[in-house]
C-alpha positions as CSV (number, residue, x, y, z in Angstrom):
1,M,0.0,0.0,0.0
2,T,1.5,3.3,-1.0
3,G,1.1,6.5,0.9
4,E,0.2,9.9,-0.4
5,S,3.8,10.9,-0.9
6,G,4.9,7.8,-2.8
7,P,4.8,7.5,-6.6
8,K,1.6,5.9,-7.9
9,A,2.8,5.0,-11.4
10,R,6.0,4.6,-13.3
11,G,5.4,7.9,-15.1
12,D,5.4,9.8,-11.9
13,L,9.1,9.0,-11.4
14,H,10.2,11.2,-14.2
15,P,8.2,14.4,-14.5
16,H,7.2,15.8,-17.9
17,G,8.1,12.7,-19.7
18,Q,11.9,13.5,-19.9
19,V,12.9,9.9,-20.4
20,G,10.6,9.5,-23.4
21,D,11.8,12.8,-25.0
22,A,15.4,11.8,-24.6
23,Q,14.8,8.4,-26.1
24,R,12.9,9.9,-29.1
25,A,15.8,12.4,-29.6
26,R,18.3,9.6,-29.8
27,D,16.1,7.7,-32.3
28,E,15.7,10.5,-34.8
29,A,17.5,9.9,-38.1
30,V,19.3,13.2,-38.1
31,V,20.7,12.6,-34.6
32,R,21.9,9.1,-35.6
33,W,23.5,10.6,-38.8
34,W,25.3,13.2,-36.8
35,H,26.6,10.6,-34.3
36,T,27.8,8.5,-37.2
37,A,29.5,11.5,-38.8
38,K,31.2,12.4,-35.4
39,R,32.5,8.8,-35.0
40,I,33.9,8.7,-38.6
41,T,35.5,12.1,-38.1
42,W,37.3,10.9,-34.9
43,I,38.5,7.8,-36.6
44,V,39.9,9.7,-39.5
45,L,41.6,12.3,-37.2
46,I,43.2,9.6,-35.1
47,G,44.3,7.6,-38.2
48,G,45.7,10.8,-39.7
49,A,47.6,11.7,-36.5
50,F,49.2,8.2,-36.4
51,L,50.1,8.6,-40.1
52,V,51.7,12.0,-39.6
53,Y,53.7,10.7,-36.6
54,Y,54.9,7.7,-38.7
55,L,55.9,10.0,-41.6
56,F,57.8,12.4,-39.3
57,D,59.6,9.5,-37.7
58,K,60.7,8.2,-41.1
59,L,61.7,11.8,-42.2
60,A,63.8,12.2,-39.1
61,E,65.4,8.8,-39.8
62,A,66.1,9.8,-43.4
63,L,67.6,13.1,-42.4
64,S,69.9,11.5,-39.8
65,L,71.4,9.3,-42.6
66,L,72.5,12.4,-44.4
67,K,75.0,13.4,-41.7
């Protein structure tokens, strides 16, 4: 038996339907597309950083052979 101060339904736990709104926002196609674009951008940036590091290492090795 619940008292007057206790929640009576599951919907009373989260006022104004915030959980439902957040879930709908994650499910929208535009939001999914932006998350995918963000993930691809990070992967490309990290891969590019490793490539630049590798090329600078090889450049330093090549320049040290000239001495």
